[in-house]
N, C-alpha and C positions, 0 to 999 in steps of 0.2 A: 330254274336258276340260270342267269346269264352273267357274262363278264360285265355287261353294262350295268346290271343291278349292283354288282359288287363295287364298281367304280362309284356309283351313286351314294352308297352307304359310307364308303370311305371319305368321300367329299363332304358329306353332311357331318361326319365325325370331326373332320379337320376344321370346318368352318363354324360348326354348331348353329347352322342357320340354313333353312331349306332354300331360300332365295339366292343367297350367296353360293351355295353348293350348285344350284342349277346354273347360275352364271359361269362358274368355273368349269362345268361340264358342257357348256354350250347348248343347253336345252331349256325349255320353259319349266317354271316351278311346278305347274300341275302335272307335267309329264314325269318329272323326277319323283314327285310325291306318289303318283299312281304306281310307278314301277317299284318303289320301295314298299308300298302297301301290298302289291302283288307278291313280293318276295316274303313279306311277313305272313301273309295268308298261306303261302306254300309251305313255309316252315312251321306255321302255327305257333309263332312267338312274336313278341313285341321287341323290335330291335332298338327303338328309341322311345324315351319318355317324353312325349310331346307337351306334357303339363308343366315341365320345368323350363326356365328361361335363364340363360340360353339352353337349348335343347341338349339332352345328355343320353348316351346309350344306356340301356338296361344292363343288368349284370350279364345276362346271356348275350345281349347285343354286343357288349365289349368283346366277348370271346369270338363271335361271328366276324366282327370287324377286323380283329387281329388276324384271323385265318384268311379273310378276304385280302388283306394287304399282302400276306404271303403268296396267295394264289396269283394276284396281279403281278407281283414281282417275278414269279415263275414265268408268267406269259411274256414279260419284258425280256427275260433271259432267252427265251425261244427266238425272239426277234434279234437279240444280240448274237446268237449262234449264227444266224443267217448273215448278219452284217460282218461278223468276224471272218467269214469265208470269202468276202468280196475283197478285191484288190484295193479299192479306194476306201480309205478310212472316212466314215461318215457317221452321223448320229449326234447325240448329245453328250456333253461332258460337263458334269457338275463337280467342281473341285473345291474342297475346303482347305483352308490354310491358317496357321497361327499368325496373329498380328506381329509377333516377334521374329517371324521368318519372311513374311510377305515382302517387306521392302527390298530384299536381296534377290528375289525371284520374280515376282509378279510383273513388274514393268516390262522387262525384256521377254518374259514368257508369253505374255499376251501378243506381242508383235511377232515373235518367231513362230509360235504355234499357229497363228492365223496364216502366216506365209506358207507353212508346210502342209497344213491340214485345212484346206479352204472349205471343205464340206462338213466340217464339224461345228456345231453350235455350242459355244463355250460359255460357261457361267462360273465365276470364281467368287467365293465368299470367305471373308475373314471372320473367324469365330473362335470361341474358347475351346479347350480340349474337350470339356464336358459336352458342349453342343455338337462338336464334330463326331464324337462317339455316338451320340443319340441319332444324328442324321445318317450316319453310316449304317447303323443297325436297321433303320427304317428304309434304307435304300434311296433316301432323298439326296444323298451325296454318292457319287461313284467312287471317289477316292479322296484322300487328304494328304497334305504335307505337314507333318508335325514332329515335335521332339519325342523321341522314344527312349525306353519302352513305356507303353501305356498299359500293357498286361491285361488285355481284354480277350477272353476266350473265343469270341465271335469274330475277331478281326486278325488280319495277317499283316505283319510289319515287314517292309522291304527296305533296309537301310540304304541310303543314297550317299550321304557324306557325313563327316565328323568335323567339327570346328572347335577351336580353343576359345576360352573366354579370356578377355584382357581386362585389367583394371585401368580405369580412366580417372585421373585426378584433376581437380580444379586448378587452374592457373594461380588461384589465390593461395593454395598450400600444396605445391607439387611434391611428389614422392622423391626423396633423396636417394632411395636405393634403386638398384638395377632391376630387381624383380621382387614380387611379394609372394607370400605363402601363409599357411596356417599360423606359423610362428610369429610373423611380423605384420599380420593383418591389423590395420588400425581399428581401434575399438569404438570409434565415434564417427559420425557423419557418413555412414554408409547408406546411400540412397538405393532403393530397390524397386523393381517392377512389382505390380500387384500379383501377377501370376505368369506362368510360362517362361520363367527366367531362372530356373532353379538348378544348381549343381548339387548333387548329393552323392558323396562317397565317403569312405572311412577316413581318408586323408583330408578332404576338403569339403565340408558339408555347408554349402551356401544356404540351404534351407534353414539350418540352425543359425547362421549369421544374420538372418532377417531379424532375429529377436533383438539384435543390438543396433539395428539400422535406424535411420531417421524416420520418425513415425508421423511427421506432420503432413506428409503427402505421399500417396502411393501412385506413382506415375504409370500411365497406361501405354506409353511408347518410349522407345529407347532414345529418340531424338529429343523428346521433352525432358527425359532424365538427364541427358548431357547438358542441356541448357540450364537446368536446375543446379547441377553441379558447378557449371561455369559461374553462375551468379551467386550461389550461396556457399560455395566451398564444399569440401569433403570429396567423396569419390564414389564411383559405381563400378559395376562389372558389365561388360558389353560383349557380344559375339564378335569374333575377329572379322567377319565379313562387313561389320558396320564401319570398320577403320577406313574403307574406301570413301565414306561420306564426310570424313573429318578433314579439316584444313591441315596444312603442314605444321602449323603451330600447335593445333590440338593433338596431332599425332605425337608430338614430343612429350605429352603428358601421359601417354600410354605406358603401361608396365606389364610384362608377361607374368603370369601366375605359375609358380613353380610346381604346384600340385599336379601330379600326372593325370589325375582324373578330372581336372578342371576343363571338361569339354562337354559338348552335347552332340548326341546322335540325332540326325534328321532323317526321317524315313517317309516313304510312300506307304499309306495304310489303306487297305481294302477289306471288304467283307470276305470271308473265307469261301463264299459261294460266287464271287465275282469271276466272270469268264472272259471279259473283253481284253484279251491279252495284247492285241494290237494297240488298243487305246492306252493301255497301261505303259507299254513300251514307248509310245509316241510321247507321252508325258515325260517319261524318264529320260528320253534322248534330249529333249529341250532343256530339262533341268541340268543335264550333264554339260550342255553347251554353256550354261550360265555360271556354274560353280567351278572354281579352279580345280584342275585335275589333281593337284596335290592334296585336296581335301576329300576327294571321292573314295568311296569304299572300293577295294580292289575288285571284288566280284562284279560290281555294277559297271566298272570300267571295261571288263573283258567279255561279259556275257549278257545276252538279252534275258529278260525276265520270262520264266516259264511258269505257267499256272497248272 
């Protein structure tokens, strides 16, 4: 049994196709097939059911593939140990981020991170919380920037900053009060994001307020949401970092939310077995450059992250 064979069966499982798996591994299809056949003969089991289309792992094959993924991840960790001891940060960074956080971080992050860490190959993907958790568990992501807590026993959350939510009202029916809260929250025309935009506390439960929101459209971005409110009336709730993208006139239609828990915590999330401490701190340092110091968690302002 070799690491190469383990890589081949993992590739076939991911692509469910021998030719595509061979291409992804940079070998010919006959070579890949022969190596997998040799492994099956050695273990005296069938790893894949070749009669199905697309190809599927057998019941025992799925267990072998899962263990192979763990073994390959452990091998990557050995390489990471070596890289972590080197003075120059290098290697790959696969970073996931929520679409409702990305606009405030990603544009400047790409520029600054490349300037500081020229030998790191970086890939950033916007995705849902569910996909982020899945990809982190599989080690297809190194880390992610998400709203927390997500309460996953396999992951470790490192809070970076907290930001308030603000109510944004349409110019067609502006709010006449100085601030809003649970007692004077309008009961109609509340436009909401489909996901990743939920405040949940005893005092101010924004998840519950979704039930009384405008149901004709579930927006996928905050910018779209604001345009809908401007055109159709009503109001929405936005993160305070989005205020920088509003015009002076639009800012006049913002109102603070008086509920003390109308905030979201944003964290770096990693697997509990993640060991690239230098890479983690490199990401955290750039995020700290971008996010106003007044929003940053005190611990992250003062100390480096230790794993």
